[in-house]
GUMIMAR-229073 format. One record per atom (N, C-alpha, C, O): residue in three letters; x, y, z. Coordinates in pm, whole numbers, padded with zeros to 5 digits, always signed. Example, Ala and Ser with C-alpha at 12.3 -4.5 7.8 and 13.67 -1.06 7.14 Angstrom:
BEGIN
ALA+01319-00569+00780;ALA+01230-00450+00780;ALA+01320-00330+00780;ALA+01424-00332+00846;SER+01285-00225+00708;SER+01367-00106+00714;SER+01290+00003+00787;SER+01341+00114+00804;
END
This chain:
BEGIN
UNK+00084-00120+00000;UNK+00000+00000+00000;UNK+00088+00125+00000;UNK+00193+00130+00064;UNK+00040+00222-00073;UNK+00114+00348-00078;UNK+00095+00425+00050;UNK-00018+00442+00097;UNK+00206+00472+00108;UNK+00198+00551+00230;UNK+00222+00696+00196;UNK+00298+00728+00104;UNK+00158+00785+00270;UNK+00179+00928+00249;UNK+00151+01000+00378;UNK+00093+00944+00471;UNK+00194+01124+00383;UNK+00183+01202+00506;UNK+00096+01322+00486;UNK+00095+01382+00378;UNK+00021+01360+00588;UNK-00048+01487+00594;UNK+00027+01573+00694;UNK+00063+01525+00801;UNK+00051+01700+00659;UNK+00130+01787+00744;UNK+00040+01880+00821;UNK-00040+01951+00760;UNK+00051+01883+00953;UNK-00026+01976+01032;UNK+00053+02105+01045;UNK+00171+02110+01012;UNK-00013+02209+01092;UNK+00051+02339+01097;UNK+00166+02345+01194;UNK+00249+02436+01185;UNK+00175+02252+01286;UNK+00290+02247+01375;UNK+00406+02171+01312;UNK+00514+02162+01372;UNK+00386+02117+01194;UNK+00493+02048+01123;UNK+00500+01901+01153;UNK+00603+01839+01127;UNK+00394+01841+01209;UNK+00393+01699+01240;UNK+00295+01627+01149;UNK+00191+01682+01114;UNK+00327+01505+01111;UNK+00231+01418+01043;UNK+00177+01321+01146;UNK+00250+01269+01230;UNK+00046+01297+01139;UNK-00018+01222+01246;UNK-00104+01110+01190;UNK-00148+01112+01075;UNK-00126+01013+01276;UNK-00215+00902+01241;UNK-00316+00880+01353;UNK-00284+00898+01470;UNK-00439+00840+01315;UNK-00541+00805+01415;UNK-00568+00655+01411;UNK-00534+00585+01316;UNK-00630+00609+01518;UNK-00660+00467+01530;UNK-00779+00428+01445;UNK-00867+00510+01416;UNK-00782+00301+01405;UNK-00903+00242+01348;UNK-00983+00184+01463;UNK-00926+00130+01558;UNK-01118+00194+01455;UNK-01200+00162+01572;UNK-01319+00076+01538;UNK-01343+00043+01422;UNK-01393+00039+01642;UNK-01511-00043+01625;UNK-01623+00036+01556;UNK-01618+00158+01550;UNK-01721-00034+01504;UNK-01831+00029+01431;UNK-01920+00108+01525;UNK-01925+00083+01645;UNK-01991+00207+01466;UNK-02082+00288+01546;UNK-02167+00375+01457;UNK-02142+00385+01337;UNK-02269+00440+01514;UNK-02354+00532+01439;UNK-02413+00633+01534;UNK-02433+00602+01652;UNK-02442+00756+01486;UNK-02495+00858+01575;UNK-02643+00838+01604;UNK-02714+00770+01529;UNK-02688+00898+01714;UNK-02829+00894+01748;UNK-02889+01031+01721;UNK-02819+01122+01675;UNK-03017+01047+01751;UNK-03086+01172+01722;UNK-03022+01288+01797;UNK-02980+01274+01912;UNK-03016+01404+01729;UNK-02950+01521+01786;UNK-03050+01631+01816;UNK-03159+01637+01758;UNK-03011+01719+01909;UNK-03096+01834+01941;UNK-03059+01957+01860;UNK-03129+02058+01866;UNK-02949+01951+01783;UNK-02905+02063+01701;UNK-02971+02054+01564;UNK-02974+01947+01504;UNK-03022+02165+01516;UNK-03081+02170+01382;UNK-02992+02252+01290;UNK-02943+02358+01328;UNK-02972+02204+01169;UNK-02894+02276+01069;UNK-02990+02358+00985;UNK-03074+02304+00913;UNK-02977+02488+00994;UNK-03072+02576+00925;UNK-03005+02668+00822;UNK-03075+02737+00748;UNK-02872+02669+00815;UNK-02806+02760+00723;UNK-02794+02699+00583;UNK-02831+02583+00562;UNK-02743+02777+00490;UNK-02733+02735+00351;UNK-02618+02636+00333;UNK-02533+02624+00421;UNK-02614+02564+00219;UNK-02506+02469+00195;UNK-02368+02534+00196;UNK-02354+02653+00166;UNK-02269+02455+00232;UNK-02131+02504+00233;UNK-02084+02525+00090;UNK-02102+02438+00005;UNK-02025+02640+00063;UNK-01976+02672-00071;UNK-01831+02623-00085;UNK-01744+02663-00008;UNK-01807+02538-00184;UNK-01672+02489-00211;UNK-01639+02510-00358;UNK-01728+02518-00442;UNK-01509+02518-00388;UNK-01465+02538-00525;UNK-01462+02408-00604;UNK-01474+02409-00727;UNK-01448+02299-00534;UNK-01442+02169-00600;UNK-01498+02064-00506;UNK-01489+02079-00384;UNK-01556+01957-00560;UNK-01617+01856-00477;UNK-01747+01904-00414;UNK-01809+01999-00463;UNK-01788+01839-00307;UNK-01909+01879-00236;UNK-01893+01848-00088;UNK-01809+01766-00050;UNK-01974+01913-00006;UNK-01970+01893+00139;UNK-02104+01837+00186;UNK-02210+01891+00153;UNK-02099+01729+00261;UNK-02217+01674+00327;UNK-02209+01713+00475;UNK-02110+01684+00542;UNK-02312+01777+00524;UNK-02313+01829+00662;UNK-02416+01753+00745;UNK-02528+01730+00700;UNK-02376+01717+00865;UNK-02469+01654+00958;UNK-02428+01687+01100;UNK-02317+01735+01124;UNK-02517+01662+01194;UNK-02487+01683+01335;UNK-02452+01548+01397;UNK-02524+01450+01381;UNK-02339+01546+01469;UNK-02292+01422+01532;UNK-02313+01430+01682;UNK-02236+01497+01752;UNK-02415+01362+01734;UNK-02429+01355+01879;UNK-02312+01276+01938;UNK-02257+01187+01872;UNK-02274+01307+02059;UNK-02155+01246+02118;UNK-02185+01198+02259;UNK-02251+01268+02337;UNK-02137+01082+02292;UNK-02145+01033+02429;UNK-02033+01092+02513;UNK-02051+01120+02631;UNK-01917+01109+02451;UNK-01798+01149+02526;UNK-01769+01299+02520;UNK-01687+01348+02597;UNK-01833+01371+02430;UNK-01809+01514+02414;UNK-01940+01582+02378;UNK-02044+01516+02368;UNK-01935+01714+02357;UNK-02054+01787+02317;UNK-02086+01759+02171;UNK-01996+01750+02088;UNK-02215+01743+02138;UNK-02252+01720+02000;UNK-02212+01840+01915;UNK-02203+01953+01965;UNK-02189+01816+01787;UNK-02136+01922+01701;UNK-02165+01892+01555;UNK-02202+01781+01518;UNK-02146+01994+01474;UNK-02162+01979+01329;UNK-02037+01916+01270;UNK-01924+01948+01309;UNK-02058+01827+01175;UNK-01950+01764+01100;UNK-01969+01795+00952;UNK-02079+01778+00899;UNK-01864+01841+00885;UNK-01865+01862+00740;UNK-01774+01758+00675;UNK-01656+01749+00708;UNK-01829+01680+00584;UNK-01749+01580+00512;UNK-01734+01626+00368;UNK-01832+01634+00293;UNK-01611+01656+00329;UNK-01582+01697+00192;UNK-01551+01574+00108;UNK-01464+01494+00142;UNK-01625+01561-00003;UNK-01604+01452-00097;UNK-01551+01510-00227;UNK-01611+01603-00282;UNK-01440+01457-00280;UNK-01383+01512-00403;UNK-01471+01485-00523;UNK-01558+01398-00520;UNK-01448+01561-00629;UNK-01518+01536-00755;UNK-01500+01390-00795;UNK-01390+01336-00787;UNK-01608+01329-00839;UNK-01600+01191-00884;UNK-01603+01089-00772;UNK-01578+00970-00795;UNK-01632+01133-00648;UNK-01640+01037-00538;UNK-01734+00923-00577;UNK-01843+00946-00627;UNK-01689+00800-00552;UNK-01768+00684-00592;UNK-01746+00571-00492;UNK-01636+00552-00441;UNK-01852+00497-00465;UNK-01842+00381-00377;UNK-01755+00271-00438;UNK-01713+00179-00369;UNK-01728+00283-00568;UNK-01644+00183-00633;UNK-01498+00199-00594;UNK-01418+00107-00613;UNK-01462+00314-00540;UNK-01324+00341-00500;UNK-01313+00346-00348;UNK-01413+00361-00278;UNK-01190+00333-00298;UNK-01162+00348-00156;UNK-01082+00477-00135;UNK-00995+00511-00216;UNK-01113+00548-00027;UNK-01053+00678-00001;UNK-00985+00680+00135;UNK-01032+00619+00231;UNK-00874+00753+00141;UNK-00814+00783+00269;UNK-00895+00892+00337;UNK-00976+00958+00271;UNK-00874+00913+00467;UNK-00953+01010+00543;UNK-00860+01105+00618;UNK-00768+01061+00687;UNK-00887+01233+00605;UNK-00817+01336+00680;UNK-00916+01403+00775;UNK-01012+01465+00730;UNK-00893+01391+00905;UNK-00977+01456+01005;UNK-00916+01591+01039;UNK-00796+01601+01068;UNK-00998+01696+01037;UNK-00948+01833+01056;UNK-01022+01901+01170;UNK-01145+01903+01174;UNK-00945+01958+01264;UNK-01004+02035+01372;UNK-01061+02167+01317;UNK-01031+02206+01204;UNK-01142+02235+01398;UNK-01202+02363+01358;UNK-01266+02352+01221;UNK-01239+02432+01132;UNK-01352+02252+01205;UNK-01411+02224+01074;UNK-01487+02339+01013;UNK-01507+02342+00892;UNK-01531+02433+01094;UNK-01602+02549+01042;UNK-01512+02645+00966;UNK-01562+02737+00901;UNK-01380+02625+00972;UNK-01284+02716+00906;UNK-01230+02663+00774;UNK-01148+02731+00711;UNK-01270+02548+00730;UNK-01196+02477+00627;UNK-01225+02516+00484;UNK-01133+02525+00403;UNK-01352+02541+00451;UNK-01390+02545+00311;UNK-01453+02675+00262;UNK-01434+02712+00146;UNK-01526+02743+00346;UNK-01615+02850+00299;UNK-01586+02981+00373;UNK-01627+03000+00487;UNK-01514+03072+00305;UNK-01475+03199+00366;UNK-01594+03289+00396;UNK-01586+03375+00483;UNK-01705+03270+00325;UNK-01822+03357+00347;UNK-01882+03337+00485;UNK-01958+03421+00532;UNK-01850+03225+00550;UNK-01904+03197+00682;UNK-01813+03247+00795;UNK-01850+03241+00912;UNK-01694+03297+00759;UNK-01596+03334+00858;UNK-01599+03484+00887;UNK-01622+03564+00796;UNK-01576+03520+01014;UNK-01577+03662+01052;UNK-01468+03740+00981;UNK-01485+03859+00953;UNK-01355+03674+00951;UNK-01243+03742+00885;UNK-01238+03713+00735;UNK-01145+03755+00667;UNK-01339+03642+00684;UNK-01351+03610+00541;UNK-01229+03532+00491;UNK-01184+03551+00378;UNK-01177+03445+00576;UNK-01065+03360+00538;UNK-01100+03214+00564;UNK-01182+03183+00650;UNK-01038+03125+00487;UNK-01061+02982+00501;UNK-00930+02909+00478;UNK-00833+02969+00432;UNK-00926+02781+00510;UNK-00805+02702+00492;UNK-00786+02658+00346;UNK-00676+02621+00307;UNK-00893+02661+00266;UNK-00888+02620+00126;UNK-00849+02471+00113;UNK-00778+02433+00020;UNK-00895+02390+00205;UNK-00859+02249+00201;UNK-00915+02177+00080;UNK-00854+02083+00030;UNK-01032+02222+00032;UNK-01088+02157-00087;UNK-00998+02181-00208;UNK-00969+02088-00284;UNK-00954+02307-00228;UNK-00868+02338-00343;UNK-00733+02265-00333;UNK-00683+02211-00432;UNK-00674+02265-00214;UNK-00542+02204-00196;UNK-00550+02053-00215;UNK-00467+01995-00285;UNK-00648+01989-00152;UNK-00661+01844-00165;UNK-00688+01804-00310;UNK-00631+01707-00359;UNK-00775+01878-00377;UNK-00806+01848-00517;UNK-00681+01860-00604;UNK-00656+01774-00689;UNK-00602+01965-00582;UNK-00480+01984-00660;UNK-00381+01870-00637;UNK-00322+01819-00732;UNK-00361+01830-00511;UNK-00266+01723-00480;UNK-00311+01590-00538;UNK-00227+01511-00582;UNK-00442+01563-00538;UNK-00490+01439-00597;UNK-00474+01439-00748;UNK-00438+01337-00807;UNK-00501+01551-00812;UNK-00487+01560-00958;UNK-00341+01542-01000;UNK-00313+01492-01109;UNK-00248+01583-00914;UNK-00106+01567-00942;UNK-00052+01433-00895;UNK+00068+01407-00905;UNK-00140+01346-00845;UNK-00102+01214-00793;UNK+00001+01223-00681;UNK+00086+01135-00667;UNK-00007+01327-00604;UNK+00085+01343-00492;UNK+00028+01283-00364;UNK+00104+01253-00271;UNK-00102+01265-00357;UNK-00166+01194-00247;UNK-00271+01100-00305;UNK-00313+01115-00420;UNK-00312+01003-00225;UNK-00416+00910-00267;UNK-00552+00980-00266;UNK-00565+01091-00215;UNK-00654+00914-00322;UNK-00790+00966-00313;UNK-00825+00987-00166;UNK-00801+00899-00083;UNK-00880+01102-00135;UNK-00899+01140+00006;UNK-01031+01214+00026;UNK-01072+01293-00058;UNK-01096+01186+00138;UNK-01206+01270+00184;UNK-01160+01343+00310;UNK-01067+01299+00378;UNK-01224+01455+00340;UNK-01186+01536+00455;UNK-01306+01547+00550;UNK-01416+01583+00509;UNK-01282+01516+00676;UNK-01386+01525+00778;UNK-01356+01646+00866;UNK-01262+01644+00946;UNK-01436+01751+00851;UNK-01418+01872+00930;UNK-01499+01865+01058;UNK-01622+01861+01054;UNK-01432+01863+01172;UNK-01497+01853+01302;UNK-01514+01994+01358;UNK-01415+02056+01398;UNK-01634+02045+01361;UNK-01656+02181+01411;UNK-01619+02189+01559;UNK-01644+02096+01635;UNK-01561+02300+01596;UNK-01534+02324+01737;UNK-01660+02377+01805;UNK-01754+02419+01738;UNK-01661+02373+01936;UNK-01772+02425+02015;UNK-01719+02538+02103;UNK-01603+02577+02092;UNK-01804+02590+02189;UNK-01758+02695+02280;UNK-01661+02641+02384;UNK-01604+02717+02462;UNK-01644+02508+02386;UNK-01548+02445+02476;UNK-01416+02416+02404;UNK-01342+02326+02444;UNK-01387+02490+02299;UNK-01271+02463+02215;UNK-01142+02450+02295;UNK-01070+02352+02280;UNK-01112+02547+02381;UNK-00986+02542+02455;UNK-00983+02420+02546;UNK-00881+02352+02555;UNK-01093+02392+02613;UNK-01098+02278+02704;UNK-01082+02146+02629;UNK-01022+02052+02682;UNK-01134+02138+02507;UNK-01125+02015+02429;UNK-00990+01999+02359;UNK-00949+01887+02331;UNK-00923+02108+02331;UNK-00797+02102+02256;UNK-00672+02107+02344;UNK-00562+02084+02294;UNK-00686+02137+02472;UNK-00571+02142+02563;UNK-00532+02000+02603;UNK-00613+01930+02664;UNK-00409+01952+02569;UNK-00370+01814+02602;UNK-00380+01786+02752;UNK-00308+01845+02832;UNK-00468+01696+02787;UNK-00505+01678+02927;UNK-00392+01622+03013;UNK-00365+01673+03122;UNK-00326+01518+02964;UNK-00220+01456+03045;UNK-00099+01548+03058;UNK-00023+01537+03155;UNK-00080+01637+02962;UNK+00034+01728+02970;UNK+00019+01830+03082;UNK+00118+01886+03128;UNK-00105+01853+03127;UNK-00124+01951+03235;UNK-00060+01904+03364;UNK-00033+01986+03453;UNK-00035+01775+03376;UNK+00032+01723+03495;UNK+00177+01764+03507;UNK+00238+01750+03613;UNK+00233+01816+03398;UNK+00373+01859+03398;UNK+00387+02009+03421;UNK+00499+02062+03422;UNK+00277+02078+03441;UNK+00283+02221+03466;UNK+00347+02250+03602;UNK+00330+02174+03697;UNK+00418+02358+03609;UNK+00470+02403+03737;UNK+00354+02452+03823;UNK+00242+02470+03774;UNK+00380+02474+03950;UNK+00275+02525+04038;UNK+00226+02661+03988;UNK+00107+02691+03994;UNK+00320+02743+03940;UNK+00283+02874+03888;UNK+00198+02860+03762;UNK+00098+02930+03745;UNK+00240+02769+03674;UNK+00164+02748+03552;UNK+00025+02693+03578;UNK-00072+02733+03514;UNK+00016+02599+03672;UNK-00114+02543+03705;UNK-00206+02648+03767;UNK-00326+02650+03741;UNK-00148+02736+03848;UNK-00228+02842+03908;UNK-00277+02940+03803;UNK-00390+02987+03809;UNK-00188+02971+03705;UNK-00225+03066+03601;UNK-00333+03010+03508;UNK-00412+03085+03452;UNK-00335+02877+03492;UNK-00430+02813+03401;UNK-00531+02728+03478;UNK-00584+02630+03424;UNK-00557+02764+03602;UNK-00640+02679+03688;UNK-00775+02648+03626;UNK-00817+02532+03624;UNK-00844+02749+03575;UNK-00976+02725+03518;UNK-00969+02633+03398;UNK-01050+02541+03384;UNK-00870+02656+03309;UNK-00854+02573+03189;UNK-00819+02429+03226;UNK-00872+02335+03168;UNK-00729+02413+03323;UNK-00687+02279+03365;UNK-00804+02205+03430;UNK-00827+02087+03402;UNK-00876+02273+03517;UNK-00987+02209+03588;UNK-01097+02166+03492;UNK-01168+02069+03520;UNK-01113+02236+03380;UNK-01221+02206+03285;UNK-01173+02132+03161;UNK-01248+02119+03064;UNK-01050+02083+03163;UNK-00992+02019+03044;UNK-01073+01895+03004;UNK-01107+01812+03089;UNK-01104+01883+02875;UNK-01189+01774+02826;UNK-01126+01702+02706;UNK-01197+01632+02633;UNK-00997+01717+02684;UNK-00938+01666+02561;UNK-00935+01513+02554;UNK-00949+01457+02445;UNK-00917+01445+02667;UNK-00920+01299+02663;UNK-01057+01248+02617;UNK-01066+01155+02538;UNK-01162+01310+02668;UNK-01297+01272+02626;UNK-01321+01310+02480;UNK-01387+01235+02407;UNK-01268+01425+02437;UNK-01285+01467+02298;UNK-01219+01366+02203;UNK-01280+01328+02103;UNK-01098+01323+02234;UNK-01031+01227+02147;UNK-01103+01092+02149;UNK-01106+01021+02049;UNK-01160+01057+02263;UNK-01237+00934+02269;UNK-01358+00942+02177;UNK-01394+00844+02112;UNK-01420+01059+02171;UNK-01529+01080+02077;UNK-01482+01062+01933;UNK-01548+00994+01854;UNK-01368+01122+01897;UNK-01317+01111+01761;UNK-01287+00966+01725;UNK-01322+00920+01617;UNK-01222+00895+01815;UNK-01175+00759+01787;UNK-01287+00655+01798;UNK-01295+00565+01714;UNK-01372+00666+01898;UNK-01469+00560+01925;UNK-01609+00588+01870;UNK-01691+00496+01859;UNK-01636+00714+01834;UNK-01769+00746+01782;UNK-01765+00798+01639;UNK-01832+00743+01551;UNK-01688+00903+01616;UNK-01688+00965+01483;UNK-01622+00877+01379;UNK-01680+00854+01272;UNK-01503+00827+01406;UNK-01433+00747+01306;UNK-01509+00621+01265;UNK-01517+00592+01146;UNK-01565+00546+01360;UNK-01644+00429+01318;UNK-01764+00468+01230;UNK-01798+00395+01137;UNK-01826+00582+01260;UNK-01939+00626+01178;UNK-01892+00658+01036;UNK-01956+00617+00939;UNK-01781+00729+01023;UNK-01725+00760+00890;UNK-01688+00632+00818;UNK-01717+00617+00699;UNK-01625+00538+00889;UNK-01585+00412+00828;UNK-01705+00335+00772;UNK-01694+00270+00668;UNK-01818+00342+00841;UNK-01937+00267+00799;UNK-02021+00340+00695;UNK-02099+00277+00623;UNK-02005+00472+00687;UNK-02091+00552+00600;UNK-02027+00578+00464;UNK-02098+00585+00363;UNK-01897+00593+00461;UNK-01827+00629+00337;UNK-01733+00517+00294;UNK-01696+00430+00373;UNK-01697+00521+00168;UNK-01610+00418+00110;UNK-01464+00454+00138;UNK-01398+00517+00056;UNK-01415+00413+00254;UNK-01283+00458+00299;UNK-01196+00340+00339;UNK-01244+00230+00368;UNK-01066+00366+00337;UNK-00969+00272+00394;UNK-00958+00303+00543;UNK-00943+00419+00581;UNK-00965+00202+00626;UNK-00982+00222+00769;UNK-00852+00220+00849;UNK-00849+00268+00963;UNK-00746+00168+00793;UNK-00624+00149+00868;UNK-00547+00278+00894;UNK-00574+00380+00830;UNK-00451+00273+00987;UNK-00375+00393+01023;UNK-00292+00451+00910;UNK-00266+00571+00909;UNK-00251+00368+00813;UNK-00174+00420+00700;UNK-00256+00514+00612;UNK-00200+00587+00531;UNK-00386+00512+00628;UNK-00475+00590+00542;UNK-00559+00689+00621;UNK-00661+00737+00572;UNK-00517+00720+00743;UNK-00594+00808+00830;UNK-00503+00917+00885;UNK-00401+00887+00947;UNK-00541+01044+00863;UNK-00460+01155+00913;UNK-00544+01252+00995;UNK-00667+01250+00989;UNK-00476+01336+01073;UNK-00545+01437+01152;UNK-00463+01564+01151;UNK-00340+01559+01165;UNK-00529+01680+01135;UNK-00458+01807+01128;UNK-00531+01912+01210;UNK-00647+01894+01248;UNK-00463+02021+01235;UNK-00524+02134+01304;UNK-00432+02253+01300;UNK-00315+02242+01263;UNK-00483+02366+01340;UNK-00407+02490+01344;UNK-00413+02546+01485;UNK-00518+02542+01549;UNK-00302+02599+01535;UNK-00296+02658+01668;UNK-00334+02552+01772;UNK-00271+02446+01775;UNK-00434+02575+01856;UNK-00475+02475+01952;UNK-00521+02347+01883;UNK-00508+02238+01939;UNK-00575+02360+01761;UNK-00614+02243+01685;UNK-00494+02158+01645;UNK-00503+02036+01639;UNK-00381+02224+01619;UNK-00258+02151+01592;UNK-00208+02080+01716;UNK-00155+01969+01708;UNK-00226+02144+01831;UNK-00181+02085+01957;UNK-00260+01959+01990;UNK-00203+01859+02032;UNK-00392+01965+01973;UNK-00472+01846+02001;UNK-00445+01736+01899;UNK-00459+01618+01930;UNK-00408+01773+01777;UNK-00373+01673+01676;UNK-00244+01601+01715;UNK-00233+01480+01698;UNK-00147+01676+01766;UNK-00024+01614+01815;UNK-00053+01523+01934;UNK+00003+01414+01945;UNK-00140+01568+02022;UNK-00179+01487+02138;UNK-00246+01358+02093;UNK-00232+01254+02159;UNK-00320+01364+01982;UNK-00389+01245+01932;UNK-00291+01133+01899;UNK-00316+01017+01930;UNK-00179+01168+01835;UNK-00083+01063+01799;UNK-00013+01009+01922;UNK+00031+00894+01923;UNK-00002+01091+02025;UNK+00058+01043+02151;UNK-00035+00946+02223;UNK+00010+00848+02282;UNK-00164+00974+02217;UNK-00262+00891+02286;UNK-00303+00767+02206;UNK-00334+00663+02264;UNK-00302+00777+02072;UNK-00345+00667+01987;UNK-00240+00642+01879;UNK-00267+00666+01761;UNK-00122+00594+01916;UNK-00013+00577+01818;UNK-00032+00453+01731;UNK-00020+00340+01780;UNK-00061+00473+01604;UNK-00067+00369+01502;UNK-00134+00242+01555;UNK-00069+00139+01573;UNK-00263+00252+01580;UNK-00338+00139+01635;UNK-00463+00116+01552;UNK-00528+00214+01514;UNK-00501-00009+01520;UNK-00426-00132+01547;UNK-00308-00147+01451;UNK-00311-00087+01343;UNK-00206-00224+01486;UNK-00084-00230+01405;UNK-00099-00299+01271;UNK-00025-00268+01178;UNK-00193-00393+01257;UNK-00207-00466+01131;UNK-00354-00495+01104;UNK-00440-00477+01191;UNK-00382-00539+00983;UNK-00509-00602+00955;UNK-00612-00525+00878;UNK-00688-00586+00803;UNK-00619-00392+00891;UNK-00726-00318+00824;UNK-00673-00238+00707;UNK-00560-00188+00710;UNK-00755-00227+00602;UNK-00716-00149+00484;UNK-00819-00041+00459;UNK-00806+00037+00364;
END
């Protein structure tokens, strides 16, 4: 199998675990806004209820020509509301992930890929702050970040990504499930939680899934 890397803004390439099957249940959030505007491909939007974290909107970008006859790698992206559509952003800026991914696939620089944009919530800092790393803070640092440390939810957030969201994506879309075909990226705090993800779920399971 061809291996490739996705680069996060902190300069790390990351892998997520393959997990057991799952599906979301009914949500209390209603999607009332207009479709996401992309330059290429299309975005499927749904609300993902979570047992381990707060429910949130998920945007799944599918490249032009997406077909169940093919298998796709998956890139999970933090701050999913920032990825594709600048008209929805307060600063009118976006990551342009649809344009970049489409260009790289057309140049055969990466395999066929879909992108799963995980929207952040108002608990963004609490969900993106690496929880186990807070144990290494000095007394001064812990005091300065007491509220953030006391409310840290990143272990639960990653459990949601690995045990709830990823199995749903694996069962819903035509994707390769193994770690060689699964990436995670983020910017700023999103990059930090992406790095934490590889520390908590390093290349698991080691064999068997494609």
